[in-house]
N, C-alpha and C positions, 0 to 999 in steps of 0.2 A: 504494500500500500504506500503510495507516495504521500507526501505531507498534506495534500489537498483533500484527502479522503476523510469524510466525517467519521468521527469515532463510533457512532451507532452502527455503521456498516461493519466495521472491524469487530466490534463486540458481538454483534448478532452472528457473524460468520464463525467466530471462535466458539460461541455457545452451540453451534451446529456441527462442531467437530472439524471445521476447515482450518488447516494449518496456515496461519496468517502471520506475516512479519511486517511491521510498520517501519517507515523511515525514522520515526521517533525512536523505536526500540533499537534500530540499527545505527543510530547516531548520524544519519545521513540527511537530516532535514535542510541543511545548508548547501548541499551539493547542487551544482548546475545540472540541468536535465540530462545532458549527454553523460555525465559522470554517474548520475543516479541509474540510468539505464545500463551503463557498464557494470555497476555494482550488482544490480538485479541479475544480469547475465552471468556474472562471476559466481553468484549464489545459485544459479539455475532456477531462478524464480521468475514467473510471469509478473509483470508490474501492472497493477490496476491504478488508473489515474482518472481525474476529472479535469486535468490541466491540458488545454489546447496546445500549449508550447511543447509539452512532452509528446503529445500526439504527433506534432510536426516533426520532432526529432526521430520518432519511430518511422514515419513515412519517408524521411530523407534516407534513413538506413536501408529501407526496402529498395528505394531507387538506386542506391549506390552499391547494394550487395553487402553491406556491413552487417555482420551477425548480431542478433540480440535475442534474448530469451522469450520475447513476446510481450505485447501490451494489450490490455483490455481498457477501453475508454468508454466513459459515460458522460454525456454533457451535463453540466451542473444544474441547468434549469429545466432540461427536457426529460430527464430520467429520475424517477423518484428513488428515495433511499430504499424503499421496499422492493422496487424492481431490481435495484443493484444487488441487494441481498439475495433475492430469489435466483437471479441469473448467475451470480458469482458462485453460489452454492452448486448449482447445476454443473457449471463448467468445472469446478474443483472436483466434484465427485464422479463426473462422467468420463473423465479423461486423465491424461498425464500432462505435466508441464511441457514435455517434449512435443506434444501435439500442436502447441502454439508457437513454437520456435520460429522466429522471423515473421510472425504474423501480427496483424492488428485486428482485434475484434471489437465491435461496437455493441454496446448495450442500448436498448433492451434487445434480447434475443428475439428472433422472429420465427 
């Protein structure tokens, strides 16, 4: 979870048994978007964000072929906290982090 993710999302996922690591827990709240994505990749963790700048970084990496562990994006105003929780739980329990390597997924799921 990047620093822009509301705490209720993180707490609800943790209660549902989803392995979640926040930027706050990792001490990476001050990292620039490119370095945060590098850190998530080094940890083999998909990064959930509501930050359009981080989304732009992931798209740039797709265009240039630069590897990253994957990004899940939800617009701050168009996707509710409940929808984020529901869809992130589905993604976490239905697959493996490797399934999202180099991909950008948008919430809500359709």
